[in-house]
PDB file of N, H, CA, C and O in Angstrom:
ATOM      1  N   MET A   1      16.581  -1.628  -9.113  1.00  0.00           N
ATOM      2  CA  MET A   1      16.075  -2.122 -10.213  1.00  0.00           C
ATOM      3  C   MET A   1      14.076  -1.874 -10.616  1.00  0.00           C
ATOM      4  O   MET A   1      13.529  -2.339  -9.616  1.00  0.00           O
ATOM      5  N   ILE A   2      13.447  -1.591 -11.170  1.00  0.00           N
ATOM      6  H   ILE A   2      13.892  -1.214 -11.982  1.00  0.00           H
ATOM      7  CA  ILE A   2      12.156  -2.126 -11.281  1.00  0.00           C
ATOM      8  C   ILE A   2      11.963  -2.660 -12.596  1.00  0.00           C
ATOM      9  O   ILE A   2      12.244  -2.051 -13.629  1.00  0.00           O
ATOM     10  N   VAL A   3      11.424  -3.938 -12.529  1.00  0.00           N
ATOM     11  H   VAL A   3      11.196  -4.433 -11.691  1.00  0.00           H
ATOM     12  CA  VAL A   3      11.292  -4.804 -13.294  1.00  0.00           C
ATOM     13  C   VAL A   3      10.147  -4.390 -14.054  1.00  0.00           C
ATOM     14  O   VAL A   3       9.200  -4.347 -13.270  1.00  0.00           O
ATOM     15  N   ASN A   4       9.816  -4.092 -15.118  1.00  0.00           N
ATOM     16  H   ASN A   4      10.586  -4.127 -15.755  1.00  0.00           H
ATOM     17  CA  ASN A   4       8.559  -3.240 -16.189  1.00  0.00           C
ATOM     18  C   ASN A   4       7.762  -2.150 -15.647  1.00  0.00           C
ATOM     19  O   ASN A   4       6.642  -1.890 -16.088  1.00  0.00           O
ATOM     20  N   GLY A   5       8.539  -1.247 -14.316  1.00  0.00           N
ATOM     21  H   GLY A   5       9.448  -1.458 -13.958  1.00  0.00           H
ATOM     22  CA  GLY A   5       7.902  -0.113 -13.628  1.00  0.00           C
ATOM     23  C   GLY A   5       6.643  -0.765 -12.818  1.00  0.00           C
ATOM     24  O   GLY A   5       5.769   0.089 -12.664  1.00  0.00           O
ATOM     25  N   LEU A   6       6.353  -1.821 -12.350  1.00  0.00           N
ATOM     26  H   LEU A   6       7.063  -2.514 -12.476  1.00  0.00           H
ATOM     27  CA  LEU A   6       5.135  -2.497 -11.939  1.00  0.00           C
ATOM     28  C   LEU A   6       6.221  -2.854 -10.230  1.00  0.00           C
ATOM     29  O   LEU A   6       7.419  -3.053 -10.033  1.00  0.00           O
ATOM     30  N   VAL A   7       4.633  -2.755  -9.057  1.00  0.00           N
ATOM     31  H   VAL A   7       3.659  -2.593  -9.217  1.00  0.00           H
ATOM     32  CA  VAL A   7       5.323  -3.045  -7.923  1.00  0.00           C
ATOM     33  C   VAL A   7       4.449  -4.598  -8.036  1.00  0.00           C
ATOM     34  O   VAL A   7       3.425  -4.803  -8.688  1.00  0.00           O
ATOM     35  N   VAL A   8       5.152  -5.502  -7.253  1.00  0.00           N
ATOM     36  H   VAL A   8       5.984  -5.336  -6.723  1.00  0.00           H
ATOM     37  CA  VAL A   8       4.170  -6.445  -6.252  1.00  0.00           C
ATOM     38  C   VAL A   8       3.703  -6.270  -5.399  1.00  0.00           C
ATOM     39  O   VAL A   8       4.521  -5.898  -4.557  1.00  0.00           O
ATOM     40  N   ALA A   9       2.277  -6.333  -4.857  1.00  0.00           N
ATOM     41  H   ALA A   9       1.612  -6.634  -5.540  1.00  0.00           H
ATOM     42  CA  ALA A   9       2.057  -6.356  -3.750  1.00  0.00           C
ATOM     43  C   ALA A   9       1.997  -7.960  -3.109  1.00  0.00           C
ATOM     44  O   ALA A   9       1.601  -8.834  -3.881  1.00  0.00           O
ATOM     45  N   VAL A  10       2.368  -8.336  -1.774  1.00  0.00           N
ATOM     46  H   VAL A  10       2.689  -7.626  -1.147  1.00  0.00           H
ATOM     47  CA  VAL A  10       2.491  -9.803  -1.622  1.00  0.00           C
ATOM     48  C   VAL A  10       1.909  -9.418   0.312  1.00  0.00           C
ATOM     49  O   VAL A  10       2.159  -8.552   1.150  1.00  0.00           O
ATOM     50  N   ALA A  11       1.055 -10.657   0.229  1.00  0.00           N
ATOM     51  H   ALA A  11       0.851 -11.361  -0.452  1.00  0.00           H
ATOM     52  CA  ALA A  11       0.358 -10.131   1.448  1.00  0.00           C
ATOM     53  C   ALA A  11       0.977 -11.280   1.973  1.00  0.00           C
ATOM     54  O   ALA A  11       1.486 -12.135   1.248  1.00  0.00           O
ATOM     55  N   GLY A  12       0.953 -11.354   3.544  1.00  0.00           N
ATOM     56  H   GLY A  12       0.540 -10.660   4.133  1.00  0.00           H
ATOM     57  CA  GLY A  12       1.519 -12.418   3.929  1.00  0.00           C
ATOM     58  C   GLY A  12       2.999 -12.572   3.928  1.00  0.00           C
ATOM     59  O   GLY A  12       3.544 -13.661   3.747  1.00  0.00           O
ATOM     60  N   SER A  13       3.628 -11.471   4.133  1.00  0.00           N
ATOM     61  H   SER A  13       3.186 -10.586   4.280  1.00  0.00           H
ATOM     62  CA  SER A  13       4.961 -11.248   3.570  1.00  0.00           C
ATOM     63  C   SER A  13       6.025 -11.539   4.835  1.00  0.00           C
ATOM     64  O   SER A  13       7.222 -11.696   4.595  1.00  0.00           O
ATOM     65  N   THR A  14       5.538 -11.593   6.087  1.00  0.00           N
ATOM     66  H   THR A  14       4.566 -11.466   6.282  1.00  0.00           H
ATOM     67  CA  THR A  14       6.349 -12.195   6.921  1.00  0.00           C
ATOM     68  C   THR A  14       6.167 -13.695   7.612  1.00  0.00           C
ATOM     69  O   THR A  14       6.922 -14.198   8.444  1.00  0.00           O
ATOM     70  N   GLY A  15       4.780 -14.363   6.958  1.00  0.00           N
ATOM     71  H   GLY A  15       4.167 -13.955   6.281  1.00  0.00           H
ATOM     72  CA  GLY A  15       5.041 -15.547   7.303  1.00  0.00           C
ATOM     73  C   GLY A  15       6.020 -16.400   6.241  1.00  0.00           C
ATOM     74  O   GLY A  15       6.904 -15.820   5.612  1.00  0.00           O
ATOM     75  N   GLN A  16       5.803 -17.641   6.127  1.00  0.00           N
ATOM     76  H   GLN A  16       5.085 -18.112   6.639  1.00  0.00           H
ATOM     77  CA  GLN A  16       6.306 -18.463   5.247  1.00  0.00           C
ATOM     78  C   GLN A  16       6.484 -18.498   4.158  1.00  0.00           C
ATOM     79  O   GLN A  16       7.609 -18.346   3.683  1.00  0.00           O
ATOM     80  N   GLN A  17       5.286 -18.735   3.355  1.00  0.00           N
ATOM     81  H   GLN A  17       4.372 -18.858   3.741  1.00  0.00           H
ATOM     82  CA  GLN A  17       5.311 -18.743   2.313  1.00  0.00           C
ATOM     83  C   GLN A  17       5.167 -17.450   1.711  1.00  0.00           C
ATOM     84  O   GLN A  17       6.137 -17.444   0.953  1.00  0.00           O
ATOM     85  N   GLY A  18       4.433 -16.061   1.516  1.00  0.00           N
ATOM     86  H   GLY A  18       3.645 -16.065   2.132  1.00  0.00           H
ATOM     87  CA  GLY A  18       4.638 -14.655   1.439  1.00  0.00           C
ATOM     88  C   GLY A  18       6.117 -14.046   1.376  1.00  0.00           C
ATOM     89  O   GLY A  18       6.651 -13.317   0.540  1.00  0.00           O
ATOM     90  N   GLY A  19       6.707 -14.767   2.893  1.00  0.00           N
ATOM     91  H   GLY A  19       6.273 -15.359   3.572  1.00  0.00           H
ATOM     92  CA  GLY A  19       8.139 -14.393   3.199  1.00  0.00           C
ATOM     93  C   GLY A  19       8.822 -14.783   2.056  1.00  0.00           C
ATOM     94  O   GLY A  19       9.369 -13.919   1.371  1.00  0.00           O
ATOM     95  N   ALA A  20       8.865 -15.791   1.791  1.00  0.00           N
ATOM     96  H   ALA A  20       8.421 -16.493   2.347  1.00  0.00           H
ATOM     97  CA  ALA A  20       9.985 -16.339   0.417  1.00  0.00           C
ATOM     98  C   ALA A  20       9.343 -16.260  -0.816  1.00  0.00           C
ATOM     99  O   ALA A  20      10.038 -16.282  -1.832  1.00  0.00           O
ATOM    100  N   VAL A  21       7.875 -16.151  -0.913  1.00  0.00           N
ATOM    101  H   VAL A  21       7.311 -16.133  -0.088  1.00  0.00           H
ATOM    102  CA  VAL A  21       7.725 -15.353  -2.573  1.00  0.00           C
ATOM    103  C   VAL A  21       8.510 -13.780  -2.359  1.00  0.00           C
ATOM    104  O   VAL A  21       9.405 -13.430  -3.128  1.00  0.00           O
ATOM    105  N   ALA A  22       7.976 -12.793  -1.058  1.00  0.00           N
ATOM    106  H   ALA A  22       7.249 -13.077  -0.433  1.00  0.00           H
ATOM    107  CA  ALA A  22       8.666 -11.903  -1.397  1.00  0.00           C
ATOM    108  C   ALA A  22      10.427 -11.424  -1.442  1.00  0.00           C
ATOM    109  O   ALA A  22      10.868 -10.543  -2.181  1.00  0.00           O
ATOM    110  N   ARG A  23      11.313 -12.302  -0.392  1.00  0.00           N
ATOM    111  H   ARG A  23      10.955 -13.017   0.208  1.00  0.00           H
ATOM    112  CA  ARG A  23      12.121 -12.825  -0.663  1.00  0.00           C
ATOM    113  C   ARG A  23      12.834 -12.496  -2.361  1.00  0.00           C
ATOM    114  O   ARG A  23      13.420 -11.481  -2.738  1.00  0.00           O
ATOM    115  N   ARG A  24      12.584 -13.502  -2.978  1.00  0.00           N
ATOM    116  H   ARG A  24      12.108 -14.327  -2.671  1.00  0.00           H
ATOM    117  CA  ARG A  24      12.649 -14.138  -4.352  1.00  0.00           C
ATOM    118  C   ARG A  24      12.764 -12.919  -5.446  1.00  0.00           C
ATOM    119  O   ARG A  24      13.679 -12.587  -6.200  1.00  0.00           O
ATOM    120  N   LEU A  25      11.210 -12.298  -5.169  1.00  0.00           N
ATOM    121  H   LEU A  25      10.467 -12.568  -4.556  1.00  0.00           H
ATOM    122  CA  LEU A  25      10.958 -11.564  -5.745  1.00  0.00           C
ATOM    123  C   LEU A  25      12.072 -10.089  -6.071  1.00  0.00           C
ATOM    124  O   LEU A  25      12.488  -9.579  -7.111  1.00  0.00           O
ATOM    125  N   LEU A  26      12.271  -9.751  -4.480  1.00  0.00           N
ATOM    126  H   LEU A  26      11.932 -10.166  -3.635  1.00  0.00           H
ATOM    127  CA  LEU A  26      13.514  -8.364  -3.915  1.00  0.00           C
ATOM    128  C   LEU A  26      14.631  -9.373  -4.699  1.00  0.00           C
ATOM    129  O   LEU A  26      15.143  -8.677  -5.576  1.00  0.00           O
ATOM    130  N   ALA A  27      15.216 -10.753  -4.731  1.00  0.00           N
ATOM    131  H   ALA A  27      14.799 -11.318  -4.019  1.00  0.00           H
ATOM    132  CA  ALA A  27      16.611 -11.197  -5.303  1.00  0.00           C
ATOM    133  C   ALA A  27      16.343 -10.964  -6.707  1.00  0.00           C
ATOM    134  O   ALA A  27      17.295 -10.614  -7.403  1.00  0.00           O
ATOM    135  N   ASP A  28      15.599 -11.053  -7.052  1.00  0.00           N
ATOM    136  H   ASP A  28      14.825 -11.338  -6.486  1.00  0.00           H
ATOM    137  CA  ASP A  28      14.902 -10.828  -8.649  1.00  0.00           C
ATOM    138  C   ASP A  28      14.689  -9.595  -9.365  1.00  0.00           C
ATOM    139  O   ASP A  28      14.361  -9.428 -10.540  1.00  0.00           O
ATOM    140  N   GLY A  29      14.903  -8.858  -8.560  1.00  0.00           N
ATOM    141  H   GLY A  29      15.168  -8.994  -7.605  1.00  0.00           H
ATOM    142  CA  GLY A  29      14.760  -6.975  -9.006  1.00  0.00           C
ATOM    143  C   GLY A  29      13.309  -6.558  -9.120  1.00  0.00           C
ATOM    144  O   GLY A  29      13.073  -5.401  -9.467  1.00  0.00           O
ATOM    145  N   TRP A  30      12.835  -6.957  -8.995  1.00  0.00           N
ATOM    146  H   TRP A  30      13.027  -7.897  -8.713  1.00  0.00           H
ATOM    147  CA  TRP A  30      10.768  -6.432  -8.682  1.00  0.00           C
ATOM    148  C   TRP A  30      11.262  -5.530  -7.434  1.00  0.00           C
ATOM    149  O   TRP A  30      12.194  -5.612  -6.635  1.00  0.00           O
ATOM    150  N   THR A  31      10.033  -4.496  -7.680  1.00  0.00           N
ATOM    151  H   THR A  31       9.276  -4.430  -8.330  1.00  0.00           H
ATOM    152  CA  THR A  31       9.490  -3.649  -6.533  1.00  0.00           C
ATOM    153  C   THR A  31       8.952  -4.674  -6.081  1.00  0.00           C
ATOM    154  O   THR A  31       8.567  -5.679  -6.679  1.00  0.00           O
ATOM    155  N   VAL A  32       8.914  -4.314  -4.582  1.00  0.00           N
ATOM    156  H   VAL A  32       9.226  -3.497  -4.097  1.00  0.00           H
ATOM    157  CA  VAL A  32       7.761  -5.403  -3.586  1.00  0.00           C
ATOM    158  C   VAL A  32       7.023  -4.681  -2.694  1.00  0.00           C
ATOM    159  O   VAL A  32       7.644  -3.930  -1.942  1.00  0.00           O
ATOM    160  N   ARG A  33       5.973  -4.734  -2.620  1.00  0.00           N
ATOM    161  H   ARG A  33       5.468  -5.344  -3.230  1.00  0.00           H
ATOM    162  CA  ARG A  33       4.900  -3.944  -1.141  1.00  0.00           C
ATOM    163  C   ARG A  33       4.825  -5.050  -0.311  1.00  0.00           C
ATOM    164  O   ARG A  33       4.119  -5.990  -0.675  1.00  0.00           O
ATOM    165  N   ALA A  34       5.349  -5.101   0.607  1.00  0.00           N
ATOM    166  H   ALA A  34       5.923  -4.338   0.902  1.00  0.00           H
ATOM    167  CA  ALA A  34       4.962  -6.293   1.452  1.00  0.00           C
ATOM    168  C   ALA A  34       4.039  -5.801   2.816  1.00  0.00           C
ATOM    169  O   ALA A  34       4.325  -5.141   3.815  1.00  0.00           O
ATOM    170  N   LEU A  35       2.689  -6.517   2.297  1.00  0.00           N
ATOM    171  H   LEU A  35       2.458  -7.053   1.485  1.00  0.00           H
ATOM    172  CA  LEU A  35       1.679  -6.543   3.474  1.00  0.00           C
ATOM    173  C   LEU A  35       1.658  -7.540   4.790  1.00  0.00           C
ATOM    174  O   LEU A  35       1.741  -8.767   4.864  1.00  0.00           O
ATOM    175  N   THR A  36       1.560  -6.842   5.480  1.00  0.00           N
ATOM    176  H   THR A  36       1.494  -5.846   5.420  1.00  0.00           H
ATOM    177  CA  THR A  36       1.701  -7.838   7.018  1.00  0.00           C
ATOM    178  C   THR A  36       0.836  -6.889   8.105  1.00  0.00           C
ATOM    179  O   THR A  36       0.521  -5.720   7.883  1.00  0.00           O
ATOM    180  N   ARG A  37       0.602  -7.451   9.015  1.00  0.00           N
ATOM    181  H   ARG A  37       0.858  -8.401   9.195  1.00  0.00           H
ATOM    182  CA  ARG A  37      -0.269  -6.813  10.109  1.00  0.00           C
ATOM    183  C   ARG A  37       0.206  -5.737  10.816  1.00  0.00           C
ATOM    184  O   ARG A  37      -0.335  -4.690  11.171  1.00  0.00           O
ATOM    185  N   ASP A  38       1.737  -6.348  11.014  1.00  0.00           N
ATOM    186  H   ASP A  38       2.177  -7.199  10.726  1.00  0.00           H
ATOM    187  CA  ASP A  38       2.769  -5.685  12.036  1.00  0.00           C
ATOM    188  C   ASP A  38       4.084  -5.368  11.255  1.00  0.00           C
ATOM    189  O   ASP A  38       4.941  -6.241  11.118  1.00  0.00           O
ATOM    190  N   PRO A  39       4.290  -3.673  10.565  1.00  0.00           N
ATOM    191  CA  PRO A  39       5.641  -3.387   9.960  1.00  0.00           C
ATOM    192  C   PRO A  39       6.303  -3.699  10.990  1.00  0.00           C
ATOM    193  O   PRO A  39       7.094  -4.540  10.563  1.00  0.00           O
ATOM    194  N   THR A  40       6.485  -3.573  12.021  1.00  0.00           N
ATOM    195  H   THR A  40       5.843  -2.890  12.368  1.00  0.00           H
ATOM    196  CA  THR A  40       7.357  -3.212  13.262  1.00  0.00           C
ATOM    197  C   THR A  40       8.208  -4.834  13.784  1.00  0.00           C
ATOM    198  O   THR A  40       9.203  -5.015  14.486  1.00  0.00           O
ATOM    199  N   SER A  41       7.308  -5.784  13.089  1.00  0.00           N
ATOM    200  H   SER A  41       6.499  -5.637  12.519  1.00  0.00           H
ATOM    201  CA  SER A  41       7.929  -7.288  13.200  1.00  0.00           C
ATOM    202  C   SER A  41       9.294  -7.681  12.986  1.00  0.00           C
ATOM    203  O   SER A  41       9.752  -6.819  12.236  1.00  0.00           O
ATOM    204  N   PRO A  42      10.192  -8.528  13.246  1.00  0.00           N
ATOM    205  CA  PRO A  42      11.385  -8.478  12.525  1.00  0.00           C
ATOM    206  C   PRO A  42      11.608  -8.903  11.522  1.00  0.00           C
ATOM    207  O   PRO A  42      12.695  -8.759  10.962  1.00  0.00           O
ATOM    208  N   GLY A  43      10.129  -9.859  10.806  1.00  0.00           N
ATOM    209  H   GLY A  43       9.246  -9.976  11.262  1.00  0.00           H
ATOM    210  CA  GLY A  43       9.895 -10.306   9.787  1.00  0.00           C
ATOM    211  C   GLY A  43      10.264  -9.000   8.735  1.00  0.00           C
ATOM    212  O   GLY A  43      11.195  -8.897   7.936  1.00  0.00           O
ATOM    213  N   ALA A  44       9.104  -8.003   9.075  1.00  0.00           N
ATOM    214  H   ALA A  44       8.348  -8.087   9.724  1.00  0.00           H
ATOM    215  CA  ALA A  44       8.669  -6.942   8.025  1.00  0.00           C
ATOM    216  C   ALA A  44      10.188  -6.430   8.247  1.00  0.00           C
ATOM    217  O   ALA A  44      10.811  -6.457   7.186  1.00  0.00           O
ATOM    218  N   ARG A  45      10.914  -5.989   9.302  1.00  0.00           N
ATOM    219  H   ARG A  45      10.408  -5.966  10.164  1.00  0.00           H
ATOM    220  CA  ARG A  45      11.886  -4.938   9.274  1.00  0.00           C
ATOM    221  C   ARG A  45      13.419  -5.575   8.821  1.00  0.00           C
ATOM    222  O   ARG A  45      14.442  -4.895   8.900  1.00  0.00           O
ATOM    223  N   ALA A  46      13.396  -7.161   8.277  1.00  0.00           N
ATOM    224  H   ALA A  46      12.565  -7.712   8.213  1.00  0.00           H
ATOM    225  CA  ALA A  46      13.896  -8.181   7.501  1.00  0.00           C
ATOM    226  C   ALA A  46      13.513  -7.339   6.246  1.00  0.00           C
ATOM    227  O   ALA A  46      14.371  -6.632   5.717  1.00  0.00           O
ATOM    228  N   LEU A  47      12.420  -7.393   5.827  1.00  0.00           N
ATOM    229  H   LEU A  47      11.724  -7.967   6.257  1.00  0.00           H
ATOM    230  CA  LEU A  47      11.698  -7.060   4.151  1.00  0.00           C
ATOM    231  C   LEU A  47      12.314  -5.822   3.691  1.00  0.00           C
ATOM    232  O   LEU A  47      12.796  -5.546   2.593  1.00  0.00           O
ATOM    233  N   ALA A  48      12.156  -4.871   5.164  1.00  0.00           N
ATOM    234  H   ALA A  48      11.764  -5.096   6.056  1.00  0.00           H
ATOM    235  CA  ALA A  48      12.523  -3.306   4.599  1.00  0.00           C
ATOM    236  C   ALA A  48      14.038  -3.099   4.186  1.00  0.00           C
ATOM    237  O   ALA A  48      14.546  -2.598   3.183  1.00  0.00           O
ATOM    238  N   ASP A  49      14.586  -3.685   5.363  1.00  0.00           N
ATOM    239  H   ASP A  49      14.173  -4.092   6.178  1.00  0.00           H
ATOM    240  CA  ASP A  49      16.590  -3.391   4.863  1.00  0.00           C
ATOM    241  C   ASP A  49      16.523  -4.448   3.649  1.00  0.00           C
ATOM    242  O   ASP A  49      17.561  -4.396   2.988  1.00  0.00           O
ATOM    243  N   ALA A  50      15.938  -5.043   3.347  1.00  0.00           N
ATOM    244  H   ALA A  50      15.095  -5.085   3.884  1.00  0.00           H
ATOM    245  CA  ALA A  50      15.988  -5.751   1.831  1.00  0.00           C
ATOM    246  C   ALA A  50      15.853  -4.871   0.613  1.00  0.00           C
ATOM    247  O   ALA A  50      16.433  -5.033  -0.461  1.00  0.00           O
ATOM    248  N   GLY A  51      14.633  -3.500   1.074  1.00  0.00           N
ATOM    249  H   GLY A  51      14.162  -3.368   1.946  1.00  0.00           H
ATOM    250  CA  GLY A  51      14.147  -3.221   0.128  1.00  0.00           C
ATOM    251  C   GLY A  51      13.081  -2.838  -0.310  1.00  0.00           C
ATOM    252  O   GLY A  51      12.817  -1.994  -1.166  1.00  0.00           O
ATOM    253  N   ALA A  52      12.162  -3.790   0.593  1.00  0.00           N
ATOM    254  H   ALA A  52      12.377  -4.476   1.289  1.00  0.00           H
ATOM    255  CA  ALA A  52      10.448  -4.039   0.384  1.00  0.00           C
ATOM    256  C   ALA A  52      10.018  -2.812   1.176  1.00  0.00           C
ATOM    257  O   ALA A  52      10.458  -2.345   2.226  1.00  0.00           O
ATOM    258  N   ASP A  53       8.938  -2.389   0.293  1.00  0.00           N
ATOM    259  H   ASP A  53       8.581  -2.768  -0.561  1.00  0.00           H
ATOM    260  CA  ASP A  53       8.206  -1.406   1.119  1.00  0.00           C
ATOM    261  C   ASP A  53       7.227  -1.429   1.920  1.00  0.00           C
ATOM    262  O   ASP A  53       6.201  -0.898   1.494  1.00  0.00           O
ATOM    263  N   VAL A  54       7.183  -2.028   3.318  1.00  0.00           N
ATOM    264  H   VAL A  54       8.016  -2.460   3.664  1.00  0.00           H
ATOM    265  CA  VAL A  54       6.542  -2.746   4.041  1.00  0.00           C
ATOM    266  C   VAL A  54       5.385  -1.548   4.073  1.00  0.00           C
ATOM    267  O   VAL A  54       5.754  -0.377   3.978  1.00  0.00           O
ATOM    268  N   ARG A  55       3.697  -1.941   4.235  1.00  0.00           N
ATOM    269  H   ARG A  55       3.398  -2.892   4.312  1.00  0.00           H
ATOM    270  CA  ARG A  55       2.636  -1.575   4.899  1.00  0.00           C
ATOM    271  C   ARG A  55       1.903  -2.431   6.037  1.00  0.00           C
ATOM    272  O   ARG A  55       1.707  -3.646   6.054  1.00  0.00           O
ATOM    273  N   ALA A  56       1.608  -1.610   6.838  1.00  0.00           N
ATOM    274  H   ALA A  56       1.768  -0.623   6.824  1.00  0.00           H
ATOM    275  CA  ALA A  56       0.752  -2.599   7.785  1.00  0.00           C
ATOM    276  C   ALA A  56      -0.873  -2.668   6.479  1.00  0.00           C
ATOM    277  O   ALA A  56      -1.392  -1.968   5.609  1.00  0.00           O
ATOM    278  N   VAL A  57      -1.059  -3.958   7.135  1.00  0.00           N
ATOM    279  H   VAL A  57      -0.638  -4.526   7.842  1.00  0.00           H
ATOM    280  CA  VAL A  57      -2.733  -3.752   6.348  1.00  0.00           C
ATOM    281  C   VAL A  57      -3.302  -5.190   7.038  1.00  0.00           C
ATOM    282  O   VAL A  57      -2.717  -6.273   7.001  1.00  0.00           O
ATOM    283  N   ASP A  58      -4.582  -4.908   7.667  1.00  0.00           N
ATOM    284  H   ASP A  58      -5.058  -4.028   7.697  1.00  0.00           H
ATOM    285  CA  ASP A  58      -5.286  -5.935   7.857  1.00  0.00           C
ATOM    286  C   ASP A  58      -6.337  -6.626   7.130  1.00  0.00           C
ATOM    287  O   ASP A  58      -7.242  -5.814   6.941  1.00  0.00           O
ATOM    288  N   MET A  59      -6.636  -7.802   6.618  1.00  0.00           N
ATOM    289  H   MET A  59      -5.900  -8.462   6.771  1.00  0.00           H
ATOM    290  CA  MET A  59      -7.212  -8.480   5.833  1.00  0.00           C
ATOM    291  C   MET A  59      -8.531  -8.450   6.108  1.00  0.00           C
ATOM    292  O   MET A  59      -9.493  -8.238   5.370  1.00  0.00           O
ATOM    293  N   ALA A  60      -8.435  -8.762   7.614  1.00  0.00           N
ATOM    294  H   ALA A  60      -7.653  -8.934   8.213  1.00  0.00           H
ATOM    295  CA  ALA A  60     -10.113  -9.034   8.111  1.00  0.00           C
ATOM    296  C   ALA A  60     -10.893  -7.584   8.543  1.00  0.00           C
ATOM    297  O   ALA A  60     -12.104  -7.514   8.756  1.00  0.00           O
ATOM    298  N   ASP A  61     -10.062  -6.586   8.616  1.00  0.00           N
ATOM    299  H   ASP A  61      -9.079  -6.643   8.442  1.00  0.00           H
ATOM    300  CA  ASP A  61     -10.706  -5.007   8.964  1.00  0.00           C
ATOM    301  C   ASP A  61     -11.809  -4.585   7.298  1.00  0.00           C
ATOM    302  O   ASP A  61     -11.680  -4.350   6.096  1.00  0.00           O
ATOM    303  N   PRO A  62     -12.646  -4.700   8.168  1.00  0.00           N
ATOM    304  CA  PRO A  62     -13.344  -4.194   6.608  1.00  0.00           C
ATOM    305  C   PRO A  62     -13.643  -2.654   6.517  1.00  0.00           C
ATOM    306  O   PRO A  62     -13.572  -2.032   7.577  1.00  0.00           O
ATOM    307  N   PRO A  63     -13.951  -2.005   5.436  1.00  0.00           N
ATOM    308  CA  PRO A  63     -13.396  -0.828   4.672  1.00  0.00           C
ATOM    309  C   PRO A  63     -14.672  -0.341   5.728  1.00  0.00           C
ATOM    310  O   PRO A  63     -15.698  -0.994   5.921  1.00  0.00           O
ATOM    311  N   HIS A  64     -14.290   1.132   6.429  1.00  0.00           N
ATOM    312  H   HIS A  64     -13.457   1.663   6.272  1.00  0.00           H
ATOM    313  CA  HIS A  64     -15.611   2.008   7.014  1.00  0.00           C
ATOM    314  C   HIS A  64     -15.943   2.929   5.931  1.00  0.00           C
ATOM    315  O   HIS A  64     -16.881   3.716   6.056  1.00  0.00           O
TER     316      HIS A  64
END
């Protein structure tokens, strides 16, 4: 189910706070884009299995 047709991007989605937010949003039916440095990590894979769209993002890497 997509809530209002919106996608919620969650930075730090494999950390404690971001992970809790991402899991809750998924449980509530939101479409979640999980942003993480390592999309192959166990936490990222668990979010993908739960329905999140996991993307590799490095917030410290400036645009080129």
